[in-house]
Backbone as CSV, one residue per row, in Angstrom:
resi,resn,N_x,N_y,N_z,CA_x,CA_y,CA_z,C_x,C_y,C_z
1,MET,0.831,-1.182,0.000,0.000,0.000,0.000,0.876,1.247,0.000
2,ASN,0.547,2.186,-0.854,1.248,3.457,-0.861,0.853,4.274,0.354
3,THR,1.779,5.048,0.865,1.467,5.956,1.954,1.649,7.381,1.462
4,PHE,1.220,8.296,2.268,1.287,9.697,1.882,2.699,10.131,1.541
5,LYS,3.668,9.678,2.324,5.046,10.110,2.081,5.570,9.599,0.746
6,ASP,4.990,8.516,0.234,5.412,7.994,-1.063,5.008,8.910,-2.217
7,HIS,4.116,9.834,-1.947,3.607,10.692,-3.015,4.362,12.005,-3.156
8,VAL,5.396,12.212,-2.368,6.272,13.368,-2.439,5.480,14.676,-2.362
9,PHE,4.387,14.665,-1.617,3.573,15.874,-1.504,4.269,16.971,-0.713
10,GLU,5.099,16.596,0.242,5.699,17.631,1.084,6.514,18.610,0.254
11,LYS,7.419,18.094,-0.562,8.259,18.970,-1.390,7.387,19.782,-2.333
12,GLU,6.449,19.125,-2.965,5.538,19.816,-3.888,4.718,20.879,-3.159
13,PHE,4.262,20.539,-1.957,3.476,21.482,-1.165,4.262,22.760,-0.905
14,TRP,5.467,22.626,-0.385,6.265,23.806,-0.036,6.622,24.615,-1.270
15,GLN,6.746,23.966,-2.432,7.098,24.689,-3.653,5.891,25.332,-4.331
16,SER,4.698,24.780,-4.113,3.566,25.245,-4.908,2.405,25.845,-4.123
17,ILE,2.446,25.815,-2.788,1.357,26.407,-2.025,1.309,27.909,-2.330
18,LYS,0.122,28.377,-2.603,-0.052,29.793,-2.905,-0.862,30.425,-1.775
19,LEU,-0.173,31.207,-0.950,-0.827,31.923,0.141,-0.562,33.405,-0.026
20,ILE,-1.496,34.200,0.439,-1.276,35.638,0.404,-0.171,35.981,1.397
21,PRO,0.472,37.139,1.236,1.554,37.522,2.150,1.089,37.636,3.607
22,THR,2.027,37.429,4.522,1.724,37.459,5.955,1.049,38.760,6.370
23,SER,1.476,39.881,5.821,0.866,41.164,6.202,-0.621,41.195,5.846
24,LYS,-0.975,40.605,4.712,-2.390,40.547,4.329,-3.156,39.538,5.194
25,LEU,-2.478,38.448,5.579,-3.111,37.491,6.492,-3.494,38.190,7.792
26,ARG,-2.599,39.015,8.293,-2.875,39.734,9.548,-4.024,40.719,9.380
27,THR,-4.121,41.346,8.208,-5.235,42.263,7.934,-6.558,41.500,7.938
28,ILE,-6.563,40.328,7.342,-7.769,39.494,7.324,-8.105,39.034,8.736
29,GLN,-7.080,38.643,9.500,-7.319,38.243,10.884,-8.009,39.369,11.656
30,LYS,-7.552,40.598,11.472,-8.164,41.750,12.161,-9.606,41.950,11.712
31,ALA,-9.853,41.839,10.421,-11.215,42.020,9.894,-12.162,40.968,10.466
32,ILE,-11.682,39.746,10.574,-12.504,38.676,11.153,-12.711,38.940,12.642
33,GLU,-11.653,39.308,13.322,-11.743,39.609,14.752,-12.757,40.732,15.020
34,ASN,-12.803,41.710,14.125,-13.737,42.836,14.266,-15.113,42.546,13.679
35,LYS,-15.339,41.278,13.305,-16.637,40.808,12.792,-17.053,41.478,11.478
36,LYS,-16.072,41.925,10.713,-16.388,42.529,9.415,-16.609,41.465,8.340
37,ILE,-15.965,40.329,8.511,-16.143,39.206,7.585,-16.150,37.905,8.373
38,PHE,-16.715,36.845,7.765,-16.707,35.509,8.375,-15.641,34.622,7.738
39,LYS,-15.455,34.778,6.427,-14.626,33.839,5.668,-13.960,34.591,4.522
40,GLN,-12.641,34.364,4.346,-11.905,35.014,3.265,-10.889,34.039,2.705
41,GLN,-10.864,33.912,1.376,-9.881,33.018,0.773,-8.484,33.589,0.973
42,ILE,-7.564,32.700,1.405,-6.186,33.124,1.652,-5.176,32.372,0.801
43,GLY,-5.647,31.347,0.085,-4.700,30.591,-0.718,-5.340,29.465,-1.485
44,GLN,-4.455,28.731,-2.165,-4.906,27.602,-2.967,-3.754,26.612,-3.088
45,TRP,-4.110,25.334,-3.120,-3.152,24.277,-3.422,-3.880,23.240,-4.252
46,LYS,-3.373,23.022,-5.467,-4.038,22.133,-6.421,-5.502,22.556,-6.546
47,ASN,-6.435,21.626,-6.312,-7.855,21.971,-6.464,-8.489,22.410,-5.137
48,LEU,-7.695,22.660,-4.130,-8.212,23.039,-2.815,-8.150,24.550,-2.604
49,ASN,-9.256,25.108,-2.194,-9.300,26.519,-1.836,-9.164,26.619,-0.328
50,ILE,-8.305,27.516,0.107,-7.990,27.646,1.519,-8.549,28.968,2.025
51,TYR,-9.336,28.881,3.113,-10.004,30.052,3.669,-9.621,30.259,5.120
52,MET,-9.551,31.518,5.501,-9.465,31.873,6.904,-10.886,32.170,7.352
53,VAL,-11.268,31.631,8.515,-12.636,31.788,9.002,-12.638,32.238,10.466
54,ASP,-13.774,32.728,10.874,-13.998,33.095,12.266,-14.287,31.804,13.038
55,GLY,-13.264,31.288,13.712,-13.391,30.015,14.423,-14.466,30.018,15.489
56,ASN,-14.662,31.149,16.143,-15.708,31.246,17.160,-17.082,31.076,16.527
57,GLU,-17.293,31.702,15.380,-18.578,31.564,14.681,-18.786,30.132,14.187
58,VAL,-17.718,29.490,13.728,-17.819,28.090,13.307,-18.281,27.247,14.494
59,LYS,-17.686,27.488,15.649,-18.088,26.747,16.849,-19.559,26.981,17.185
60,ILE,-20.002,28.228,17.123,-21.379,28.566,17.476,-22.374,28.002,16.458
61,LYS,-22.069,28.141,15.179,-23.022,27.759,14.130,-22.952,26.294,13.714
62,TYR,-21.749,25.698,13.776,-21.585,24.377,13.181,-21.033,23.286,14.098
63,ASP,-19.973,23.607,14.855,-19.204,22.519,15.448,-18.353,23.022,16.609
64,MET,-18.741,22.680,17.816,-17.968,23.091,18.991,-16.583,22.446,19.033
65,ASP,-16.371,21.398,18.253,-15.074,20.724,18.233,-14.111,21.286,17.183
66,PHE,-14.507,22.341,16.482,-13.615,22.961,15.490,-12.441,23.609,16.217
67,VAL,-11.230,23.135,15.906,-10.020,23.669,16.528,-8.970,23.889,15.451
68,GLU,-8.574,25.082,15.238,-7.491,25.498,14.354,-7.789,25.324,12.864
69,ALA,-8.330,24.186,12.444,-8.546,23.980,11.014,-9.496,22.807,10.774
70,GLY,-9.991,22.726,9.541,-10.844,21.618,9.138,-10.859,21.508,7.618
71,ASN,-11.358,20.377,7.126,-11.420,20.176,5.678,-12.738,19.514,5.303
72,SER,-13.050,19.568,4.026,-14.352,19.104,3.531,-14.556,17.590,3.619
73,GLU,-13.503,16.830,3.748,-13.665,15.381,3.919,-14.043,15.046,5.363
74,ALA,-13.535,15.831,6.290,-13.745,15.543,7.710,-14.966,16.246,8.302
75,LYS,-15.325,17.385,7.745,-16.414,18.199,8.302,-17.468,18.443,7.225
76,ASN,-18.677,17.948,7.440,-19.709,18.042,6.401,-20.212,19.462,6.169
77,TYR,-19.945,20.382,7.045,-20.384,21.769,6.858,-19.389,22.593,6.031
78,ILE,-18.209,22.046,5.790,-17.224,22.736,4.955,-17.462,22.319,3.502
79,PRO,-17.643,23.302,2.603,-17.900,22.967,1.196,-16.777,22.132,0.570
80,LYS,-17.156,21.368,-0.434,-16.236,20.469,-1.145,-14.974,21.227,-1.584
81,ASN,-13.841,20.555,-1.410,-12.529,21.069,-1.812,-12.129,22.358,-1.107
82,GLU,-12.565,22.489,0.147,-12.160,23.642,0.942,-11.448,23.188,2.210
83,ILE,-10.496,24.022,2.615,-9.839,23.902,3.913,-10.097,25.218,4.633
84,TRP,-10.530,25.112,5.891,-10.766,26.298,6.704,-9.703,26.378,7.788
85,ILE,-9.140,27.569,7.961,-8.162,27.841,9.001,-8.761,28.876,9.948
86,ASP,-8.736,28.583,11.231,-9.240,29.520,12.235,-8.378,30.788,12.211
87,SER,-9.034,31.932,12.217,-8.311,33.209,12.153,-7.431,33.450,13.376
88,SER,-7.648,32.713,14.460,-6.813,32.887,15.646,-5.498,32.112,15.547
89,THR,-5.320,31.345,14.495,-4.087,30.582,14.293,-2.931,31.536,14.002
90,ASP,-1.841,31.366,14.705,-0.659,32.192,14.476,-0.175,31.993,13.040
91,THR,0.225,33.076,12.399,0.613,32.996,10.987,1.788,32.042,10.755
92,THR,2.648,31.828,11.750,3.766,30.884,11.568,3.292,29.440,11.533
93,ASN,2.064,29.184,11.980,1.533,27.820,12.012,0.585,27.500,10.867
94,ILE,0.206,28.477,10.089,-0.834,28.274,9.081,-0.466,27.194,8.065
95,LYS,0.743,27.232,7.527,1.114,26.236,6.516,1.118,24.823,7.096
96,PHE,1.496,24.684,8.343,1.498,23.364,8.974,0.067,22.857,9.159
97,SER,-0.827,23.757,9.525,-2.237,23.378,9.672,-2.833,22.982,8.323
98,ILE,-2.496,23.720,7.297,-2.985,23.400,5.949,-2.461,22.026,5.530
99,TYR,-1.179,21.792,5.745,-0.599,20.501,5.356,-1.265,19.359,6.113
100,HIS,-1.511,19.564,7.402,-2.223,18.564,8.200,-3.558,18.224,7.547
101,GLU,-4.301,19.245,7.141,-5.618,19.028,6.530,-5.499,18.320,5.181
102,ILE,-4.468,18.623,4.427,-4.255,17.957,3.138,-3.978,16.466,3.352
103,VAL,-3.119,16.153,4.312,-2.810,14.750,4.628,-4.074,14.023,5.079
104,GLU,-4.807,14.641,5.978,-6.042,14.038,6.494,-7.034,13.753,5.366
105,ARG,-7.253,14.750,4.495,-8.156,14.592,3.344,-7.700,13.427,2.469
106,PHE,-6.384,13.364,2.232,-5.821,12.331,1.375,-6.190,10.944,1.877
107,TYR,-5.946,10.691,3.151,-6.237,9.359,3.694,-7.725,9.059,3.760
108,MET,-8.524,10.051,4.002,-9.976,9.821,4.037,-10.519,9.599,2.631
109,ASN,-10.013,10.365,1.680,-10.518,10.332,0.312,-9.969,9.135,-0.472
110,VAL,-8.675,8.925,-0.431,-8.028,7.898,-1.248,-8.143,6.503,-0.633
111,TYR,-7.958,6.396,0.671,-7.947,5.088,1.323,-9.199,4.817,2.156
112,ASP,-10.127,5.734,2.140,-11.393,5.582,2.864,-11.183,5.350,4.363
113,TYR,-10.131,5.964,4.910,-9.905,5.885,6.347,-10.945,6.731,7.060
114,ASP,-11.304,6.314,8.274,-12.189,7.158,9.063,-11.397,8.362,9.584
115,TYR,-12.113,9.336,10.094,-11.485,10.577,10.539,-10.398,10.314,11.572
116,GLU,-10.676,9.510,12.569,-9.719,9.290,13.657,-8.386,8.737,13.141
117,LYS,-8.464,7.742,12.277,-7.239,7.134,11.748,-6.477,8.137,10.874
118,ALA,-7.189,8.839,10.003,-6.558,9.836,9.133,-5.965,10.980,9.953
119,HIS,-6.678,11.384,10.987,-6.217,12.477,11.851,-4.937,12.078,12.592
120,ASP,-4.877,10.862,13.079,-3.674,10.391,13.765,-2.463,10.399,12.835
121,ILE,-2.658,9.954,11.609,-1.569,9.957,10.623,-1.154,11.395,10.331
122,ALA,-2.134,12.271,10.137,-1.842,13.681,9.849,-1.083,14.325,11.008
123,ASN,-1.445,13.989,12.237,-0.716,14.521,13.400,0.744,14.092,13.385
124,THR,0.974,12.829,13.087,2.341,12.298,13.046,3.156,13.008,11.972
125,ILE,2.582,13.137,10.794,3.297,13.774,9.682,3.502,15.258,9.954
126,GLU,2.493,15.929,10.520,2.642,17.346,10.853,3.763,17.544,11.873
127,LYS,3.830,16.678,12.875,4.884,16.798,13.886,6.261,16.639,13.249
128,GLN,6.405,15.650,12.367,7.690,15.457,11.678,8.054,16.692,10.860
129,MET,7.067,17.272,10.220,7.303,18.455,9.401,7.709,19.654,10.267
130,ARG,7.052,19.804,11.409,7.402,20.913,12.323,8.835,20.751,12.849
131,ILE,9.209,19.518,13.178,10.578,19.272,13.651,11.558,19.596,12.539
132,LYS,11.267,19.137,11.352,12.142,19.389,10.202,12.329,20.877,9.949
133,HIS,11.268,21.640,10.125,11.304,23.079,9.874,11.495,23.888,11.162
134,GLU,11.803,23.175,12.251,12.089,23.775,13.549,10.983,24.684,14.065
135,ILE,9.727,24.216,13.933,8.578,24.951,14.463,7.848,24.027,15.438
136,ILE,8.431,23.766,16.548,7.747,22.953,17.574,8.198,23.387,18.958
């Protein structure tokens, strides 16, 4: 069985992830914090659209268990091919959260793993990535 690491997504991810600049991320975070917007696209990777959202509103309206991020395979309230990042996430952690969601989606979508199993794998891979990039 192929695993996620066999697909060389990490290198491709770091080379091709398209995110808006950090200064604009902070502007969006402020707008969400001030309740001016609920959701704003901040990037894209392959066919996935990445949004920053008001995590508190997500908790109130959809899911009290929403923490830091979610994806459309794991959360039925997130539209297809979307990843949501909580606006309270520190900008240095955003790419790691996105990668976690990509890994999780991959295992749920390709191998039909349940959320718990896919999430555990994504946690392991995210931790390895944080150590590699010295963000832990």
